[in-house]
Structure formats: structure tokens, C-alpha cells
C-alpha positions in Angstrom: 127.4 63.0 86.5 124.1 62.4 89.0 124.9 60.3 92.3 123.4 56.8 91.9 122.3 57.0 95.3 119.9 59.5 94.2 116.4 57.9 93.9 113.4 59.5 92.0 110.8 57.7 94.9 109.4 61.5 95.6 110.4 62.7 92.6 107.9 61.7 90.2 108.3 64.5 87.7 111.7 64.8 87.0 111.1 67.0 83.9 109.9 69.4 85.8 112.6 72.3 87.6 112.9 70.6 91.0 113.5 73.4 93.7 114.4 72.3 97.5 113.9 74.1 100.3 116.7 73.6 103.2 115.1 74.2 106.7 111.2 73.4 107.6 111.1 76.3 109.8 108.0 78.9 109.6 110.1 80.7 106.7 111.0 77.4 105.1 107.4 75.7 105.3 105.6 78.9 104.3 107.8 79.1 101.0 107.1 75.2 100.6 103.7 75.9 100.4 103.5 79.2 98.0 105.8 77.6 95.8 104.2 73.8 96.4 101.1 75.5 94.5 102.8 76.1 91.4 101.9 73.3 88.5 105.3 73.5 86.7 107.7 72.9 89.9 108.4 70.1 91.8 109.4 71.5 95.4 110.6 69.4 98.4 111.8 70.0 101.5 115.2 68.9 103.2 114.5 68.6 107.1 117.3 67.1 109.4 115.0 65.1 111.5 113.9 62.2 110.3 111.0 62.1 112.7 110.0 65.4 112.1 110.8 64.9 107.5 108.0 61.8 107.8 105.4 64.0 109.5 105.7 66.8 107.2 105.9 64.5 104.1 102.4 62.8 105.5 100.6 65.9 106.3 102.1 68.7 103.8 103.2 72.4 104.1 99.6 73.8 106.3 99.3 77.5 105.9 96.9 79.5 107.8 96.6 82.3 105.7 94.3 85.8 105.6 91.8 84.2 103.1 91.7 80.8 104.8 94.0 77.5 105.8 95.1 75.2 102.9 97.8 72.3 103.0 99.7 71.9 100.1 101.5 68.2 99.7 105.3 68.5 100.0 107.6 65.9 99.8 110.2 65.9 102.8 112.7 64.0 103.6 115.9 63.7 105.9 117.5 61.9 103.2 118.8 63.9 100.8 119.9 61.0 97.9 115.9 60.6 98.5 115.5 63.5 95.7 117.4 64.2 92.9 119.7 67.1 92.6 118.0 70.5 92.4 117.8 73.4 90.2 117.3 75.3 92.7 118.3 75.1 96.5 116.7 77.6 99.1 118.7 78.0 102.2 115.9 78.7 105.7 117.6 77.6 108.4 119.0 79.8 111.2 122.0 81.4 110.7 124.0 79.2 113.2 123.4 76.4 111.2 124.1 77.4 108.0 127.5 75.5 107.5 125.8 72.4 108.8 122.8 72.9 106.4 125.4 73.3 103.4 127.1 69.7 104.6 123.8 68.2 104.5 122.3 69.5 101.8 126.1 69.3 99.1 124.3 65.8 97.6 121.3 68.0 96.7 123.6 70.3 94.7 124.6 69.7 90.9 126.8 72.2 88.2 123.6 73.6 87.5 122.8 74.3 90.5 121.6 77.7 92.2 122.2 78.1 95.8 119.8 81.0 96.9 120.3 82.0 101.0 117.2 84.3 102.4 118.5 83.6 106.1 118.6 86.2 108.5 122.0 87.7 109.5 125.0 88.6 108.1 127.8 86.1 107.1 125.3 83.4 105.0 126.8 83.9 101.4 130.6 83.3 102.8 130.0 80.1 104.0 127.8 78.7 101.7 130.9 79.6 99.4 132.8 77.4 101.3 130.5 74.4 100.0 129.8 75.1 96.6 131.2 77.1 93.8 131.0 81.0 94.7 129.5 81.5 90.9 126.6 79.0 92.0 125.4 80.6 95.1 122.9 84.1 95.4 121.8 85.8 98.6 118.8 88.0 98.8 115.8 89.3 101.6 112.5 89.1 101.6 110.1 90.7 104.4 107.5 88.0 104.3 106.6 86.5 108.1 105.1 83.4 109.2 105.4 82.1 112.4 105.9 78.0 113.2 102.7 76.7 115.2 103.9 72.9 115.1 106.1 70.9 113.1 104.8 71.9 109.2 101.5 74.5 110.3 102.4 78.3 109.8 100.7 80.8 110.3 101.6 83.5 107.1 102.1 87.1 108.7 102.3 88.8 105.4 103.8 88.1 102.1 106.7 90.4 100.3 108.9 90.9 97.0 112.2 88.8 97.0 115.1 91.0 96.4 118.7 88.9 95.3 121.4 89.1 93.2 125.0 87.4 93.2 127.5 88.2 94.9 129.8 86.8 92.3 128.1 88.9 89.7 126.8 86.3 87.8 123.7 87.9 87.0 121.9 85.0 84.4 122.0 83.0 87.3 120.2 85.6 89.4 117.9 86.9 86.7 117.1 83.1 86.2 116.2 82.1 90.0 113.8 85.8 89.7 111.9 84.7 87.1 111.8 81.4 88.4 110.0 82.8 91.7 108.0 85.1 89.2 106.8 81.9 87.6 105.2 80.9 91.3 103.2 83.9 91.4 106.2 85.9 94.0 107.4 89.1 93.7 110.9 88.7 92.6 113.5 90.9 91.3 117.5 91.6 90.9 120.0 93.6 92.5 123.1 94.3 91.9 124.8 95.4 95.0 124.2 92.5 97.2 125.7 94.0 99.7 124.0 96.3 100.5 120.8 94.6 100.5 121.9 92.6 103.0 122.8 95.5 105.2 119.7 97.0 105.3 118.6 94.3 105.8 120.3 93.6 109.0 119.6 96.9 109.7 116.3 96.7 110.2 116.9 93.5 112.4 119.0 94.9 114.4 116.5 97.7 115.4 113.3 95.5 115.7 114.5 91.9 116.5 116.4 92.7 119.9 113.9 95.3 121.1 110.7 92.9 120.1 112.5 89.6 122.2 113.5 92.0 125.1 110.0 93.6 125.3 107.9 90.7 123.9 106.0 93.8 122.4 105.0 93.1 117.9 107.0 95.1 115.7 104.1 97.8 115.6 104.0 97.5 119.2 107.6 99.2 119.1 106.2 102.3 118.0 103.7 102.9 120.7 106.8 104.2 123.3 108.7 107.2 123.1 111.2 105.6 124.2 111.4 102.9 121.9 111.1 104.7 119.2 113.8 106.3 120.0 116.1 103.3 120.6 114.9 102.1 117.5 116.1 105.6 115.9 119.6 104.9 117.6 119.9 101.6 116.7 119.3 102.1 113.3 121.9 105.3 112.6 124.3 103.1 114.5 124.5 100.1 112.1 123.9 102.8 109.0 127.4 104.2 110.2 129.3 100.9 111.2 128.1 99.6 107.7 128.9 103.2 106.3 132.9 102.9 107.3 132.9 99.1 106.3 132.2 100.6 102.6 128.3 99.7 102.1 127.2 102.4 99.6 123.7 102.9 101.2 122.3 105.4 98.4 118.9 107.1 99.3 118.3 105.7 102.4 117.3 107.7 105.9 117.0 104.4 108.6 115.4 105.8 111.2 112.9 106.3 109.0 112.9 102.7 107.5 113.0 101.3 110.5 109.5 102.9 111.3 108.1 102.1 108.3 108.7 98.4 108.4 107.3 98.4 111.6 103.9 99.7 110.6 104.4 97.4 107.7 104.7 94.5 109.7 103.0 95.7 112.8 101.4 92.2 113.8 103.8 90.7 113.1 105.9 88.5 116.0 109.7 88.9 114.8 111.7 85.6 114.8 114.0 86.7 117.5 110.8 86.8 119.4 109.3 83.4 118.6 112.8 81.9 119.4 112.9 83.6 123.0 109.2 82.5 123.7 110.1 79.1 122.5 113.4 78.6 124.5 115.2 78.4 121.5 118.7 79.4 120.4 118.5 82.9 119.1 120.5 84.6 116.0 121.8 87.5 117.8 125.2 86.8 116.9 124.5 87.0 113.4 122.7 90.2 113.4 123.6 92.7 116.6 126.7 90.4 116.7 127.8 90.7 113.4 127.6 94.5 113.4 129.6 94.5 116.8 132.2 93.0 115.3 132.4 94.7 111.9 132.7 97.5 113.7 135.9 96.3 115.8 137.0 94.8 112.0 136.9 99.0 110.6 137.3 100.6 113.9 134.2 102.2 114.1 131.7 101.9 117.4 128.2 100.2 117.9 127.4 100.1 121.9 124.2 99.9 121.1 124.7 96.5 119.4 127.5 95.3 121.7 124.6 96.2 124.5 121.5 94.4 122.8 123.8 91.3 122.0 124.6 90.9 125.7 120.8 91.3 126.9 119.3 89.0 124.3 122.3 86.3 125.3 121.3 86.9 129.1 118.0 86.3 128.4 118.7 82.8 126.2 120.4 82.2 129.7 117.4 83.1 131.8 114.8 81.0 130.0 117.2 78.5 128.8 
């Protein structure tokens, strides 16, 4: 039964599928804007800061896209009881905030709510499974990019398909969510091997994100230096070997080539880690190269490059506050 405290004041059309995005950062606001344009969906944002939530609720999600700037009205609140329970909840917070976000958003989960993490790093869906039924938790990736310019305002850097799956093998739920995303015009598909999917994404992030943060270069600029190109490949190969030792089935995947392809495809992007360093914010390095380092220790593998990059990025955080 829905909690009697839930209000419909910001949910005037409860018959529509309800999508609630948790975390109004760059990717959260981007997807709130993308999904919020869809007439048959009811899209809302859950923040943890009341002042920022009020601002976004008043102004909407502002997207600076290659084709022009547009604004999408999106209800936003820091009080989960202002919304009805969701049909789909998408978690877009930083990895280190996953547990706090799950606790905050818990009132929005009903018996049929799908909880989808599209966050960076490893370990997010495992944390969510501590707060929500395992069969309701989905995990996925997207290579879409966005830069947060101001609260609720983002610059779209590119759009990519969303690949998702069910760690608990709840394929009907994964397919239902993929179809809902497709109905909003987003490219989405289901995979049966969620862990391989997440390891492929973390391999890319391990190679690109720390190097962009440390060198202050955009993704494509890493390829302009022979030294950095070699380092990109070496980091990717190291993560590949750690994953293999941990039981990841990589399939037809060439780590060095894949990393360079992503750099080329996202050449103009500022990685999220570079954005965090430039903004003086905490990075997710502990959940990217740090997570690979911890896995290496657990399975008896070696990850010296990931250990080094983790330490260097953490050193940046100390240097720049």
C-alpha cells in the first residue's frame, strides 16, 4: 500500500508511468530533460538539497544541445513524499553517495518499482540490493556525456544507447524498462551478462578518466600524445587481466582498441573525473581504478597502474581541495 504521506501536488497525472531520477547532476538533469519531453511519461527529480531542488523545480532542466538550448519543466523536490512511488527509479548520484541516495529514495519504491543504476564504477548495484529487493534492481551503462554548467543546466556532449540488465536474472523487468526508455526515443537494449557490461565500462573509465583529470585534457586529446596513448592501452590491458582473473567473460573485446575508439568517439568530452577535479569536488576514483585495485588483491592479480592512478588522483584532491 502506498504511504499515506505521499502527495500528488507535483504528480498531477498519476495514470502515466512515473520515472523518478535520483541525483540532479549532469547526467541526472540531462536524462530528466530527455525523458521529460515524452508526453506519456511523468518524470521527476529527487535531490537531497531543498534549496537546489526549489530552483530546479522553478526553472526546469535546461539542456544546451548541439541543435540549440531548450528547457523541460521537471518537478523537483528534496522530499520523497511529495511524489508517488515510481514505476522506474534511475540512480545518477556519484558512486560514493549510492547508499545515502538509496536510503533517501526508499519511500519511492513500491512492489513493482524497477531501480536502475547508470552510475560509474563497480559496486553500485550491490549496494542498492541492500536497500531494495534484488529482483527489482537493474544495472546498466551509457556513454552519453554532459557537463554541469549550473544547477539544472547542462551542456549535452553526445548521446549513446543505454545497455541494461538484471543481476538477479529478472529478464522481464529489464525488457520492460528497455521498452519504456525506447518509447521516450532513447536507444536501449538488454544484456544477459551485467557484470561483463559493467567491467567493460569500468575498463574504459579506468583508462580515460584518471588521465584526463591528471593532464587536464579532453578525451580526444589523450590520443595526441604517444606517451599517453601507450599508457591508455597499458591501463586497459591491466584492467582486462584483473577482470579475467575475477571471472569476467570478456568475449570479443580488444581493450586497447576499445579505449582508443571511445576517445575518438567522445573527443570533445570532458570526463566526469576531470569535471570534478576542476570543480574542486570529490572524485569517484575509489570506485573506478580503486575498485579494480581492490579486486586484484582479492583474486591474487596485479594492478600497479590502477593503484598509482588512484593515489595520484587522490593527491590532486588534496592539492586542490
